[in-house]
N, C-alpha and C positions, 0 to 999 in steps of 0.2 A: 711545910714548915722547914726551916732552914737554920743552921748555926753558922755563924761566921766567926772565925778565930784569928787572933794575931798572937804575936809573942806574948803579949801581956793582957790581952783582951778577948773575951769571948761574948758573943751577942746571939741572941735568939730571936728569929722573925718568925711570926706566924700570920699566914695569909689565908684568912677564911675564904671558903668558896673558891679556891684556887687549885687546880689540878696540877699535878706533878710538871707536866710540860709547861705550862705557864709559869710555875714557881721557877722552873730552870730558866726560862727566859728572864724572868725579873733579876733573879741571882746573878746571871751572866751579866746583865746591864749594870748592876751594882759593882760587880768584880771589875769590869772594864773601866768603869768611871773612876773608881779608886786607882786602878793602876795607871790611868792616864792624867791624874791629877798631881800636881806639885804643891805640896802643903807648904805652909807659912814657914816651916822650918827649912824648906828648900830641898827636902827629900821627897822621894815617892815611896808609897807602900803597895803591897799586894794583900790580897785575901784568898783563903780557900774556904769553900762552903760545902756543907753536906746537906742533902735534901732528902725528905721522906714525905709520902703522902699518908695520912691517917687512915687506917683500915677500919671497917666497921667493927665496932667492939673493942678495938685496940686500947690498952692501957697507956697511960701517960708515960710510965717508965720505959714501956716497949717502943713506943716511937721514938722517944729521945735516944734510946740506945741505937736505933736505926740511923738517925740523924748523925749521931756521933761516928758510926761506921761510915756513913757517906763523907763526913769530914776528913776521917783518916784515908779514905780512898783517894781523895783529892790531893792530900798531903803526899801520899806514897806515890801519886802519880805525877810529882813534880811540883807541887804547890802551885798556888795562883791558879786555881781550877775550881769548877763546880762539878760535884759528883753526887749521884743519887744511890741510895741503898734501898 
């Protein structure tokens, strides 16, 4: 599970049957693609992403809090990063 946040947008991606290591690879590919793309407005953008893997019996609010924690780790680490919590 990953959240991707921008100054005005937050998105949540849920990747079933995907371990944390693979989710990190996917999120990093997305991050790099966004960073390298010049949008129609002529500007570039970056993203920060927080990741967490659902633990057995974990409640939705708990994993979402961990994903959010990962997002803030990414932002605190300099933004334009992927971080797991």
